[in-house]
ZAMARGU-4260 file (C-alpha; in steps of 0.2 Angstrom, whole numbers, plus 5000, padded with zeros to 4 digits):
<rodrens>
0) 4288/5683/5346 | 4278/5691/5332 | 4278/5710/5329 | 4261/5717/5335 | 4249/5722/5320
5) 4244/5740/5319 | 4225/5739/5319 | 4223/5758/5316 | 4234/5758/5301 | 4224/5743/5293
10) 4208/5752/5297 | 4211/5768/5289 | 4220/5761/5274 | 4204/5750/5271 | 4193/5765/5273
15) 4185/5761/5290 | 4181/5776/5300 | 4191/5778/5316 | 4184/5789/5330 | 4197/5796/5342
20) 4200/5806/5357 | 4214/5819/5360 | 4224/5816/5376 | 4232/5831/5383 | 4234/5825/5401
25) 4250/5815/5402 | 4246/5803/5417 | 4244/5785/5413 | 4230/5784/5426 | 4219/5795/5415
30) 4225/5786/5399 | 4219/5770/5406 | 4202/5777/5411 | 4200/5784/5394 | 4206/5768/5385
35) 4190/5758/5390 | 4178/5771/5384 | 4175/5764/5367 | 4185/5775/5356 | 4195/5768/5341
40) 4211/5778/5345 | 4218/5789/5357 | 4230/5803/5352 | 4244/5805/5365 | 4249/5823/5363
45) 4267/5830/5367 | 4266/5845/5356 | 4253/5856/5366 | 4255/5847/5383 | 4268/5844/5396
50) 4270/5826/5390 | 4287/5820/5384 | 4294/5803/5379 | 4296/5798/5398 | 4277/5801/5401
55) 4271/5793/5384 | 4279/5776/5389 | 4268/5773/5404 | 4253/5779/5393 | 4257/5767/5380
60) 4258/5753/5393 | 4242/5758/5401 | 4232/5758/5385 | 4240/5742/5379 | 4228/5731/5389
65) 4212/5738/5380 | 4205/5737/5363 | 4210/5754/5357 | 4224/5761/5346 | 4236/5774/5351
70) 4244/5788/5340 | 4258/5799/5347 | 4261/5816/5342 | 4279/5821/5344 | 4283/5839/5348
75) 4290/5842/5331 | 4296/5834/5315 | 4312/5829/5324 | 4321/5813/5320 | 4327/5811/5338
80) 4310/5813/5346 | 4302/5802/5333 | 4315/5789/5336 | 4312/5789/5355 | 4293/5787/5352
85) 4296/5773/5340 | 4308/5764/5352 | 4295/5766/5366 | 4283/5756/5356 | 4272/5769/5347
90) 4267/5762/5330 | 4257/5777/5324 | 4264/5794/5324 | 4256/5811/5320 | 4270/5823/5315
95) 4265/5841/5316 | 4268/5856/5305 | 4273/5848/5289 | 4272/5861/5275 | 4282/5854/5261
100) 4286/5838/5251 | 4304/5839/5258 | 4297/5840/5276 | 4286/5825/5273 | 4300/5815/5266
105) 4310/5819/5281 | 4297/5812/5292 | 4296/5796/5282 | 4315/5795/5283 | 4314/5797/5302
110) 4302/5782/5304 | 4312/5770/5293 | 4329/5761/5296 | 4343/5763/5283 | 4344/5761/5268
115) 4327/5768/5267 | 4328/5781/5281 | 4339/5787/5296 | 4331/5779/5311 | 4344/5773/5323
120) 4345/5754/5327 | 4344/5748/5344 | 4342/5730/5349 | 4333/5731/5366 | 4318/5742/5364
125) 4300/5740/5369 | 4296/5741/5351 | 4305/5725/5347 | 4298/5717/5363 | 4316/5720/5370
130) 4324/5710/5356 | 4312/5696/5356 | 4304/5700/5339 | 4315/5691/5327 | 4319/5702/5312
135) 4311/5718/5319 | 4322/5730/5309 | 4316/5722/5293 | 4298/5721/5298 | 4295/5737/5308
140) 4290/5748/5293 | 4275/5737/5289 | 4267/5741/5305 | 4272/5759/5307 | 4258/5772/5302
145) 4265/5789/5298 | 4252/5803/5298 | 4258/5821/5294 | 4249/5837/5299 | 4244/5850/5287
150) 4240/5866/5295 | 4246/5882/5285 | 4241/5890/5269 | 4258/5884/5262 | 4255/5866/5266
155) 4237/5867/5259 | 4245/5873/5242 | 4255/5857/5242 | 4243/5845/5249 | 4242/5834/5234
160) 4261/5833/5233 | 4262/5829/5251 | 4249/5816/5250 | 4259/5808/5235 | 4275/5805/5246
165) 4278/5787/5248 | 4277/5782/5266 | 4264/5795/5271 | 4249/5785/5277 | 4237/5799/5280
170) 4235/5818/5282 | 4228/5827/5297 | 4221/5844/5295 | 4225/5855/5310 | 4211/5868/5311
175) 4220/5878/5325 | 4236/5883/5316 | 4227/5884/5300 | 4215/5897/5307 | 4230/5908/5312
180) 4238/5905/5295 | 4222/5911/5286 | 4222/5927/5297 | 4209/5921/5309 | 4218/5915/5324
185) 4207/5905/5336 | 4192/5907/5325 | 4189/5889/5321 | 4172/5892/5313 | 4176/5907/5303
190) 4169/5903/5286 | 4186/5904/5278 | 4193/5892/5290 | 4178/5880/5288 | 4180/5881/5269
195) 4198/5877/5270 | 4196/5862/5282 | 4182/5855/5272 | 4191/5858/5255 | 4207/5850/5262
200) 4198/5834/5268 | 4190/5832/5251 | 4207/5835/5242 | 4216/5822/5252 | 4202/5809/5250
205) 4202/5813/5231 | 4221/5810/5231 | 4217/5792/5238 | 4225/5795/5256 | 4216/5794/5273
210) 4211/5812/5280 | 4209/5816/5298 | 4204/5831/5309 | 4200/5836/5326 | 4185/5846/5331
215) 4175/5847/5347 | 4159/5851/5337 | 4149/5835/5334 | 4139/5841/5319 | 4155/5847/5311
220) 4163/5830/5315 | 4150/5821/5306 | 4151/5834/5291 | 4170/5830/5290 | 4166/5811/5290
225) 4154/5814/5276 | 4168/5823/5266 | 4180/5809/5269 | 4189/5811/5286 | 4193/5793/5291
230) 4202/5797/5308 | 4192/5809/5316 | 4195/5815/5334 | 4179/5822/5342 | 4185/5829/5358
235) 4200/5831/5371 | 4201/5825/5388 | 4206/5842/5395 | 4192/5851/5386 | 4179/5839/5393
240) 4186/5841/5410 | 4186/5860/5409 | 4168/5861/5402 | 4162/5849/5416 | 4170/5858/5430
245) 4165/5875/5424 | 4147/5869/5422 | 4147/5861/5440 | 4155/5876/5448 | 4142/5887/5439
250) 4128/5878/5447 | 4134/5883/5465 | 4142/5900/5461 | 4135/5914/5472 | 4130/5929/5463
</rodrens>
């Protein structure tokens, strides 16, 4: 049995735009409904949602039947959490809050087997098709896509150095935490925050690495794409639900 190819990794490394949707709702039923919508990738979030490795597994299984890639965000840059996501079959990871070269190198080590890293070896995992992929341990790194999240002033200062770390396949700019780090918490469209996001995307692109971002604003998403964002999340399932529900309730709310 062959190791599945990572279409998302191939796309961003070849410079093809990948439009994505953030998935904060952990149920596999919702994930399957979203998987057929036409997005290139779905981000399965376990940092800012109730999701965990046990809920991510059925989400990965639900999405597998559709022409969409999945990216999993572990709750932290933790080798144990990363190992569990990889063993569950995640091939693309978005590791949050990477501020330094050392932290980026730690993330790389977590996704690679020794002697190149520290990922623990197990024979019967979903990632290896329960041991049916011959030579999985030797081939796994070829199909794993590691994205690291830059979201503080400190990480912005080191962005070129982080981009240069061998094994980092892309850099995602996190507007939320970046707004707080810049002294404007929650003000995602404060001029200083917008300038920082745009500048970071341009710098990552200039460094030769794919850049990514999440924004709910369609015009800003297109602006980021023009600047070089190659994996661009343009919405979140929970945000879409809340907007729709509030709008509908407002149509019938008594004054």
